[in-house]
N, C-alpha and C positions, 0 to 999 in steps of 0.2 A: 759786350757781354756775350759769352758763348752759351750755347744751348745747355751745357752742363751746369751753368750757373743759374739758368732760368728754371730748369726742371724742379729743383727743391722748392722754389718759391711758388711755382704753380701747384705742386702737390699740397703744400700747406694751405694755399688759398682755396684749393678744391675741397679739402677736408673741412675748412671753415664754411664753405658754401653748402656742403652736404649737411652739416650740423644745422645750419640755418633753415634748409629746406625741410628737415625732419622736425623742426621746431624744438630741437634739443639745445638747452643752455649749457654748453660745455664751458668749464672754467679751467684755469691753469694756475699752477703755483710758480713761484720764482725758482723752484728746484726742478721744474719741467715735468711735474706730474699733471695729468689731466684728470678731470672728474666730471661726471654728469649725473644728474639725479635719476635714480631708478624708480623712486617713488618719493613721497614727502619726507621720509626719514632715512632713506638709504641712497648711497652714491656708489657708482662704479668708478674704480681708480686704476690708472696705468701710467706709463711714461709717454711723453709726447712723441710725435713723429720726428720732430727736430732732434730730440734726445737719442732716439734709437738710431737715426742716421749718423749722429756724431759718434756713437759707440761702435757702430759696425755690427757684424754678425754676433748675435747673442748666443752664448754657449750654455749658460746655466742661470736659473732663477731660484733663489732661496725664498720660499714662501712662508708667511707667518701661519699660525694655527687659528682655526675658527674659534672665536671666543676671546682671543687676545684683544686687549684694550690699549689704545694709544692716544696720546695728546697730540695736538697739531704740531708738526715738525719733528716728531719722533721718527727714527728709522723703522720702517716696517718690512722692508724687503731688500735683499742684495741681488744685484744683477751683474753678471760677468760676461764680458765679450770674449771672443776667441783669442784676442791678443793679451788676455789676462787683466784688462782694466775692470775694476770692480767699482760700481757706484751703488748708492743706496736710494731707494724710493722712500721719501719722507711723507708722513701722513699729511695730506693737504687740509684735513679737518680732524677734530677729535672724535673718537668713537670706537666702536667694537667691530672686529672683523666678523662678518656673518657668512661669508663664502670666499673661497680662494679658487683661482682658475687652475685646477689640477691638470688641465691639458698642457700647461707649460712644463710639467714634470718631464714629459716625453718629447715635447716640441717647443723648446724655448724660442725657436725662430718664429713662432706666431707673433712675437713682439715686433720682429722685423717685417713680417708680411702684412700685419694689420694692427699696428700699435694702438690705434684708437678705436678698435673694434674687437675682433677675436683675441687679440693679444692683451686684453685687460688683465690686471693682476689680482685685485681683490674687490669685494663689495663690502662696504662698511656702513654702519649707522652714523648719522650726524648728531652728535650730542649738543653741539652749539651751532645752530643753523646760520648765525650771522658770520661765522668763519667762511662759509660758502660764498656769501655776498662780498667778502673782502678779497676774494681771489680775482685774477685777471679774466676778462672776457676774451673771446677768440681774437677780436680786433686788437685789444691791448697786448695780448701775447704775441701777435704777429709783429708788433712794433718793439717788443721787449728784446733787449740786447744782452741779457745775462748769459755768461759763458756756461755751456753745457756741463763741462767737467768741473765747474766750481762746486758741484754737489758731490764730488768724489771724496770719500773719506780715507785719506792716505794715513791718518794717524790712529785709526781704530786698532785696538789690540785684538789680534786674532783669537786670543784665548777667552775673550769676554763673550757672554751670551746676550745678544740683543733682542732675543725673541722670547 
């Protein structure tokens, strides 16, 4: 195994280690969203490091509006890489958007630089707390084999408004 194959594994294990040291319970969805509790009713949501590496350089992020409400697995954001690949971030839990990361408007590459930190996408309330517990732990996500681009929506009609 070359050093190029080891580095992504070490990066993921390091981010899991950082979360463990901070005492943060990061959870992951099958569509490669991560979330962590900001407080008892609010979570911070973004795409995983694995997903951003698969997409490559992020060129644009379409953000929802504060106050928008979503059910678990609804598309809440569109993320476009420089090669034109567009994927959607799906709500890992049901709730209302209480804050969006407007820094992504001018610097979508924050997702590449710090996907599970400064590159967060939204903060949202958790309407159904048991949905959080049903998501994967960091260890479970580390073993998860789901294809990153399985959550790409090739059949979405560009004329429809999803937000």
